[in-house]
N, C-alpha and C positions, 0 to 999 in steps of 0.2 A: 538458211543460207549461211555459209561461213562468214566470220567477221572480216571486214575489209581492212587491208593493210596497204600502205603506200610503199612502193619499192622503186628504187632508182635502178632501172634495168641496166644502165651503163656500168654499174658497179659489180654486176654479176659476171661470173666466168661463163664460158660457153656451156659447160656441164650444168651449172646452176640454172642457166636460162632454159636448157632442155628439161630439167627437172620441174621448173616452174610451168612450162608449157604442158607437161604431163599432168601436173596437179590441176591446172585450169581445164584441160580436156576432160579429166575424170569428173571434175565438179560439174561441168556442163552436161556431160552424159548422164550423171545422176539426176539432174533436174529434168532432163528430157525423159528419162525412164519414169520419173514420178509424174510428169505431165501426161504421159501416155496412159497411165492408170486412171486418170480423171477424164479421159476422152472416151465416149461411147463407141461401140463397134460401128454404128452407123456413121458417126463423125469420122472415124478412121477410114471407112470405106469411101466417104466423100473426098477426103484428102487424097487418097490413093487414086481415085477417079480423076481428080483435077490434075495431079502430077502426071498421070498417063496422057492426058490431053495435051499438056505442055510438052512432054517428051515427044509426042507424035506431031507436034507443030500445028495442032488444031486450035491452040489458044496462044495469046501473047501476053506478056507481063506489061503492066502499066506502072510507071514510077509513081511513088506516093505523092510527090509534088503535083504531078499532072492530075492524078485522081482527086486530090484535095481541091485543086483549082476548079475542076469540073463540078464537084459537089457543092462548092461554095459560090459558084458563079451566079450573079444576080442577087446576092444577099444584100 
């Protein structure tokens, strides 16, 4: 991962902010590409299956706070 740098976005021009967004996007996409190479075809198929069920309205998402509360209830 590239080195972190603090930037005061308010000091950037609109063109510089767009350039920064482009760099951030490219960086994120590179990490996603690298991650995809570490996921097996079976895992990718499972992810695709779950996304398809969400898109079809067959499943609903649960907020992390709600899921965590259910998992830790009674501890």
